C-alpha positions as CSV (number, residue, x, y, z in Angstrom):
1,M,149.1,149.3,172.6
2,K,149.1,153.0,171.7
3,E,152.5,152.7,170.2
4,Q,151.4,149.8,168.1
5,Q,148.5,151.6,166.7
6,A,150.6,154.7,165.9
7,Y,153.3,152.6,164.1
8,S,150.6,150.7,162.2
9,S,149.0,153.9,161.0
10,D,152.1,154.7,158.9
11,S,152.4,153.4,155.4
12,L,155.2,151.7,153.9
13,E,155.7,154.5,151.6
14,S,156.1,157.0,154.6
15,L,158.5,154.4,156.4
16,L,160.8,154.3,153.1
17,K,160.8,158.0,152.9
18,S,161.8,158.3,156.5
19,I,164.7,156.0,155.8
20,F,165.7,157.9,152.9
21,I,165.7,161.2,154.6
22,F,167.7,159.7,157.5
23,F,170.5,158.5,155.2
24,L,170.5,162.1,153.7
25,I,171.0,163.7,157.0
26,L,173.6,161.1,157.9
27,Q,175.5,161.9,154.7
28,T,175.2,165.6,155.4
29,G,176.8,165.1,158.9
30,L,179.4,163.0,157.3
31,C,180.3,165.7,154.7
32,A,180.5,168.3,157.5
33,L,183.0,166.3,159.4
34,L,185.1,165.7,156.1
35,L,185.2,169.6,155.5
36,M,187.7,169.7,158.5
37,A,190.2,167.6,156.9
38,L,189.6,168.0,153.0
39,P,189.0,171.1,150.6
40,W,185.5,171.9,150.2
41,W,185.3,171.0,146.4
42,Q,186.4,167.4,147.3
43,V,183.8,167.2,149.9
44,A,181.2,168.4,147.5
45,L,182.1,165.8,145.0
46,I,182.0,163.1,147.6
47,G,178.5,164.4,149.0
48,I,176.9,164.5,145.4
49,A,178.3,161.1,144.6
50,S,177.0,159.5,147.7
51,I,173.7,161.1,147.4
52,L,173.3,159.8,143.8
53,I,174.4,156.4,144.9
54,T,171.8,156.5,147.8
55,C,168.9,157.7,145.5
56,S,169.7,155.2,142.6
57,V,169.7,152.3,145.3
58,F,166.6,153.6,147.0
59,I,164.6,154.1,143.8
60,G,165.6,150.5,142.6
61,L,164.6,149.0,145.9
62,Y,161.4,151.2,146.2
63,S,160.2,150.1,142.7
64,K,161.1,146.4,143.3
65,I,159.3,146.2,146.6
66,F,156.2,148.0,145.2
67,S,156.2,146.0,142.0
68,I,155.8,142.8,144.2
69,F,152.7,144.3,145.8
70,Q,151.2,145.5,142.5
71,R,151.5,142.2,141.0
72,I,149.8,140.6,144.0
73,G,147.2,143.2,143.9
74,T,146.5,142.5,140.3
75,Q,146.2,138.8,141.2
76,L,143.9,139.6,144.1
77,D,141.6,141.7,142.0
78,A,141.6,138.9,139.4
79,L,140.7,136.3,142.1
80,Q,137.9,138.3,143.5
81,H,136.4,138.3,140.0
82,Q,137.1,134.5,139.8
83,D,139.6,135.0,137.0
84,F,142.5,132.5,137.6
85,S,144.3,133.2,134.3
86,I,146.9,135.8,135.6
87,L,149.9,134.4,137.2
88,A,152.7,136.9,138.2
89,K,156.2,135.9,137.8
90,P,158.3,135.9,141.0
91,V,160.6,139.0,141.6
92,F,162.9,137.1,143.9
93,Q,164.0,133.4,143.4
94,A,164.6,132.8,147.1
95,G,164.0,134.1,150.6
96,I,160.9,135.1,152.3
97,V,159.4,137.2,149.6
98,A,159.8,134.3,147.0
99,E,158.3,131.9,149.6
100,F,155.2,134.3,150.2
101,Q,154.6,134.5,146.2
102,Q,154.9,130.6,146.0
103,Q,152.2,130.4,148.9
104,F,150.1,132.9,147.0
105,N,150.4,131.1,143.7
106,A,149.5,127.9,145.6
107,L,146.3,129.3,147.0
108,R,145.4,130.7,143.6
109,E,145.8,127.0,142.1
110,S,143.6,125.6,145.2
111,L,140.9,128.1,144.6
112,Q,140.9,127.4,140.8
113,I,140.6,123.7,141.6
114,H,137.7,124.4,144.0
115,K,136.1,126.5,141.4
116,S,136.2,124.0,138.9
117,H,134.7,121.3,141.0
118,Y,132.1,123.7,141.8
119,N,131.3,124.5,138.3
120,Q,131.0,120.8,137.5
121,Q,128.6,120.3,140.4
122,L,126.5,123.5,139.4
123,F,126.4,121.9,135.7
124,A,125.4,118.6,137.1
125,L,122.7,120.4,139.1
126,Y,121.2,122.2,135.9
127,Q,121.4,119.0,134.1
128,M,119.4,117.1,136.7
129,I,116.9,119.9,136.8
130,D,116.4,119.6,133.1
131,H,115.7,115.8,133.2
132,L,113.2,115.8,136.2
133,N,109.5,115.8,135.4
134,T,108.5,117.9,138.3
135,P,108.6,121.8,138.0
136,I,111.8,123.3,139.3
137,L,112.3,127.1,139.2
138,V,115.5,129.2,140.1
139,F,115.3,132.7,141.3
140,D,118.4,135.0,141.4
141,H,119.4,137.2,144.3
142,K,116.9,140.0,143.1
143,Q,113.9,137.6,143.3
144,R,113.7,137.2,139.6
145,L,113.1,133.9,137.4
146,S,116.5,133.0,136.0
147,Y,115.9,129.4,135.0
148,A,113.4,126.6,134.8
149,N,113.1,123.3,133.5
150,G,110.5,121.8,130.8
151,A,108.0,120.8,133.3
152,F,107.4,124.6,134.0
153,A,104.9,124.7,131.0
154,Q,102.9,122.0,132.6
155,L,102.3,124.1,135.7
156,F,102.2,127.7,134.3
157,G,100.9,127.0,130.8
158,R,103.7,128.4,128.8
159,P,107.4,128.1,128.5
160,W,109.7,129.7,131.1
161,Q,111.7,131.6,128.6
162,T,108.6,133.9,128.2
163,L,108.6,134.7,131.7
164,R,112.4,135.1,132.3
165,H,113.2,137.7,135.0
166,A,109.6,137.7,136.1
167,A,108.8,138.5,139.8
168,P,107.3,135.5,142.0
169,E,104.1,137.5,142.2
170,L,103.6,137.4,138.3
171,L,103.7,133.7,138.7
172,G,101.1,133.6,141.5
173,L,103.8,132.9,144.2
174,I,104.0,134.5,147.7
175,K,106.3,133.9,150.5
176,K,105.1,134.0,154.1
177,S,106.7,131.7,156.4
178,E,107.2,129.4,153.3
179,W,106.9,129.8,149.6
180,Q,103.2,129.0,148.5
181,F,100.8,129.8,145.8
182,D,98.1,132.6,146.4
183,E,95.5,130.7,144.6
184,A,93.7,128.1,147.0
185,A,93.2,125.4,144.5
186,K,97.0,125.4,143.7
187,Q,97.9,125.3,147.3
188,Q,95.9,122.1,147.9
189,E,97.6,120.5,144.9
190,W,101.0,121.6,145.0
191,Q,103.8,121.5,147.8
192,I,106.9,123.8,147.4
193,R,110.1,122.9,148.8
194,T,113.1,125.4,148.6
195,S,116.8,125.4,148.6
196,R,119.7,127.9,148.3
197,F,123.0,127.7,146.3
198,V,125.5,130.1,145.2
199,D,126.3,131.0,141.3
200,Q,128.7,133.7,140.2
201,G,129.0,134.8,143.7
202,Q,125.2,135.4,144.2
203,E,122.9,133.4,146.2
204,N,120.1,131.8,144.2
205,Q,116.9,130.1,145.4
206,L,115.8,126.7,144.1
207,L,112.0,126.1,144.2
208,I,110.7,122.4,143.6
209,F,107.1,121.8,143.0
210,I,105.6,118.5,144.3
211,N,102.2,117.4,143.1
212,I,100.5,116.4,146.4
213,K,97.7,114.6,144.5
214,T,100.1,112.3,142.5
215,A,102.0,111.6,145.7
216,L,98.9,110.6,147.6
217,R,97.7,108.7,144.7
218,H,100.9,106.5,144.8
219,Q,100.7,105.9,148.3
220,E,97.2,105.0,147.9
221,Q,98.1,102.5,145.3
222,E,100.8,101.1,147.4
223,A,98.2,100.5,150.1
224,W,95.7,98.8,147.9
225,Q,98.7,96.5,146.6
226,K,99.4,95.5,150.1
227,L,95.7,94.9,150.8
228,I,95.3,93.0,147.7
229,R,98.3,90.7,148.5
230,V,96.9,89.8,151.9
231,L,93.5,89.1,150.4
232,S,94.8,86.9,147.4
233,H,96.6,84.8,149.9
234,E,93.9,84.2,152.4
235,I,91.3,83.7,149.8
236,R,93.3,81.2,147.8
237,N,94.1,79.2,150.7
238,S,90.4,79.0,151.6
239,L,89.1,78.4,148.1
240,T,91.4,75.5,147.3
241,P,90.2,73.0,150.0
242,V,86.4,74.0,149.5
243,A,86.7,73.4,145.5
244,A,88.5,70.2,146.1
245,L,86.0,69.1,148.7
246,A,83.0,70.3,146.4
247,Q,84.4,68.0,143.4
248,S,85.0,65.1,145.5
249,L,81.5,65.1,146.9
250,Q,80.1,65.4,143.6
251,Q,81.3,61.8,142.8
252,K,79.7,60.4,145.9
253,V,76.2,62.0,146.1
254,T,73.6,60.6,143.9
255,Q,70.8,63.1,144.4
256,P,70.5,65.6,141.4
257,R,69.9,68.6,143.6
258,E,72.9,68.0,145.8
259,K,75.0,67.6,142.9
260,E,73.7,70.9,141.4
261,A,74.4,72.6,144.7
262,L,78.0,71.3,144.7
263,S,78.5,72.1,141.1
264,V,77.5,75.8,142.0
265,I,79.9,75.8,144.8
266,E,82.6,74.7,142.6
267,E,81.7,77.3,140.0
268,R,81.7,80.1,142.6
269,C,85.0,79.0,143.8
270,Q,86.4,79.3,140.3
271,H,84.7,82.6,140.0
272,L,86.5,83.9,143.0
273,R,89.8,82.5,141.9
274,D,89.6,84.4,138.6
275,F,88.4,87.4,140.6
276,V,91.5,87.3,142.8
277,A,93.8,86.6,139.9
278,R,92.6,89.8,138.2
279,Y,93.0,91.9,141.1
280,A,96.5,90.6,141.5
281,Q,97.6,92.7,138.6
282,F,97.9,95.6,140.9
283,Q,100.8,94.0,142.6
284,Q,102.7,93.0,139.3
285,P,105.1,95.6,137.5
286,I,103.9,96.6,134.0
287,H,106.7,95.7,131.5
288,T,106.2,97.9,128.2
289,E,107.6,97.0,124.9
290,R,107.4,100.2,122.8
291,T,107.5,100.3,119.2
292,L,106.4,102.8,116.5
293,I,102.5,102.2,116.0
294,S,99.8,103.7,113.8
295,L,96.9,104.8,115.7
296,H,94.5,104.2,112.8
297,S,95.7,100.6,112.5
298,L,95.5,100.1,116.2
299,I,91.8,101.2,116.2
300,E,91.1,99.2,113.2
301,K,92.2,95.9,115.1
302,I,89.7,96.5,117.8
303,R,86.6,97.6,115.5
304,G,85.6,93.9,115.2
305,I,85.1,93.8,119.1
306,F,82.5,96.4,118.9
307,P,80.8,96.0,115.7
308,Q,77.7,98.1,116.6
309,Q,79.8,101.2,117.2
310,Q,81.2,101.4,113.6
311,L,84.3,103.1,115.0
312,L,86.0,105.5,112.5
313,P,88.5,107.8,114.1
314,Q,88.4,111.3,113.3
315,G,91.6,113.4,112.6
316,Q,94.8,112.4,111.0
317,D,96.7,109.1,111.5
318,I,99.4,109.6,114.1
319,Q,102.5,107.5,114.8
320,I,103.6,107.3,118.3
321,K,106.1,105.2,120.2
322,S,104.4,103.1,122.7
323,D,103.3,99.6,123.6
324,P,100.5,98.6,121.3
325,V,99.3,95.6,123.5
326,L,98.8,97.9,126.5
327,L,97.5,100.7,124.7
328,Q,94.9,98.5,123.0
329,Q,93.9,97.1,126.3
330,V,93.1,100.6,127.5
331,L,91.1,101.5,124.6
332,I,89.2,98.0,124.8
333,N,88.5,98.9,128.5
334,L,87.2,102.6,127.9
335,L,85.0,101.4,124.8
336,K,83.3,98.6,126.9
337,N,82.7,101.1,129.8
338,A,81.0,103.5,127.3
339,E,78.8,100.6,126.1
340,E,78.0,99.4,129.5
341,A,77.1,103.1,130.4
342,G,74.4,102.9,127.9
343,S,75.6,104.6,124.9
344,P,73.4,103.6,122.0
345,P,74.9,101.8,118.7
346,G,77.0,104.2,116.7
347,T,77.2,106.9,119.1
348,I,80.8,106.6,120.4
349,A,83.2,108.9,118.6
350,L,87.0,108.6,118.5
351,S,89.2,111.7,117.5
352,L,92.9,112.1,117.1
353,N,94.8,115.3,117.6
354,I,98.4,116.5,118.0
355,I,98.9,119.0,121.1
356,R,102.3,120.9,121.4
357,E,103.5,121.6,124.8
358,Q,107.0,122.9,126.2
359,Q,108.4,122.2,122.6
360,L,107.3,118.7,122.6
361,D,104.4,116.9,120.6
362,F,101.9,114.9,122.3
363,C,99.0,112.9,120.8
364,E,95.5,113.2,122.3
365,I,92.9,110.4,121.9
366,Q,89.5,111.5,122.9
367,L,86.7,109.1,123.2
368,L,83.0,110.5,123.5
369,D,80.0,108.5,124.4
370,Q,76.2,109.3,124.9
371,G,75.7,107.1,128.1
372,Q,74.4,107.8,131.2
373,G,77.5,109.8,132.3
374,I,79.8,109.6,135.4
375,T,77.5,109.5,138.5
376,N,80.4,109.6,141.2
377,E,83.5,111.3,139.9
378,D,85.3,111.0,143.4
379,N,85.2,107.2,143.4
380,L,86.1,106.9,139.6
381,F,89.7,105.3,140.0
382,V,89.0,103.8,143.3
383,P,89.8,100.0,143.2
384,F,86.8,97.5,144.1
385,Y,84.3,100.3,143.6
386,T,81.7,100.0,140.9
387,T,78.3,100.9,139.9
388,K,77.8,97.8,137.7
389,S,75.9,94.8,139.1
390,Q,78.5,92.7,137.3
391,G,81.5,95.0,137.7
392,Q,84.6,94.4,139.5
393,G,85.9,97.8,139.8
394,I,89.4,97.3,138.3
395,G,89.2,98.6,134.9
396,L,89.6,102.3,135.0
397,N,92.2,102.1,137.8
398,L,94.3,99.7,135.8
399,S,93.9,101.7,132.5
400,R,95.2,104.8,134.2
401,H,98.1,102.8,135.8
402,I,98.9,101.5,132.2
403,V,98.7,105.1,130.6
404,E,101.1,106.6,133.2
405,Q,103.5,103.8,132.7
406,L,103.4,104.7,129.0
407,G,104.4,108.2,130.0
408,G,100.8,109.7,129.4
409,Q,97.6,110.9,131.5
410,L,94.2,109.6,131.3
411,S,91.2,111.6,132.4
412,L,87.5,111.2,132.5
413,N,84.8,113.8,132.9
414,N,81.1,114.4,131.9
415,R,80.3,116.0,128.7
416,T,79.4,119.5,128.9
417,D,77.3,119.7,125.4
418,R,75.0,116.7,126.2
419,L,74.7,113.5,128.3
420,G,77.5,111.3,128.2
421,A,81.3,111.0,129.2
422,C,84.6,112.0,127.7
423,A,87.7,110.0,128.1
424,V,91.1,111.7,127.0
425,I,94.3,109.8,126.7
426,R,97.4,111.9,126.2
427,L,100.5,110.3,125.2
428,P,104.1,111.6,124.1
429,I,104.7,111.1,120.3
430,A,108.1,109.9,120.6
431,T,110.0,109.0,123.8
432,N,113.3,107.4,124.7
433,T,112.2,105.9,128.0
């Protein structure tokens, strides 16, 4: 073991020098033997010639061997920096050295193919990040923001480019056992999931922000849909024979009071059928047909439904790509709610504005009333819940669902300047979806 360590500590240069010195000593000994048989000047000529030949052969061999290692070293240095453009020509065409260079070139090509595939996957990853509507951030190995998608502006209120190379603390992020916001309100609203990937030889962290409230609302919506399916089925199965029996008995009874009672039963059955049919809309997917529409023209078409309000939209006419039928239905629902909330004639105001966020333009439709305001904001979008004696509790929830299907947002709050409510619809001005 000690002998192997001593041998391995010698360099190739030292080994070649030792061999060269050995040959010189051997030639010197041969020359000494020749002095016994030949004149000294002949022995001197033979000795000089043999030394020159040995030196020439040794230098050629030395340079050829080290040129192989120098070329391999240059390639290794290039591979270390992920540069696959350097390809060394083989020094030998056959033998073990040629085979070694062939294997090395095959390794270089294999690494190049793997690098190409990895770059394609990385490109696809960044493309996917750009197209997702949930905020996604990339931090480099120094824990600095290196990339984010357009949804970054929705969460942080400004384009990510303005915060390039920012530390997590500047974004209000802290890492304990997991990444989280240091602000309690955002902690309750957002969940952060992390992943890691390597880019340019450095490890990066991928942070994905999931809106918990949105996810919970979708789960709640699915739960209501399942409940409505069961209720619709059971109620319809019960109403059909009751309505048929009431209609049949009306033809047999003679007393006016009995006929009136049966008529009421039939009428209430029909009312319940209509009630169930409206709620069944929750379980039907909304099909949108988007066209370029003028908001002034859209509002003009619904002015006749609310003649006492004298609706005149404030702000410039805005054209958006949306579904005119669905958007018109949402506005009718909101205007009807405003009137039923006690807003006096001529007090409902509509305004149109253009809002620019993350290099995209959005249209904001604002509806202000002077009614009683919102009494229970927590149950505002809960299906079946209503404070109206004749209400069914479906309008606002369905309106928000329609607006979200159109790629927008619907919010309702009490006014701060006076009594009444404020409804805001925000929609993208142009979309390809």
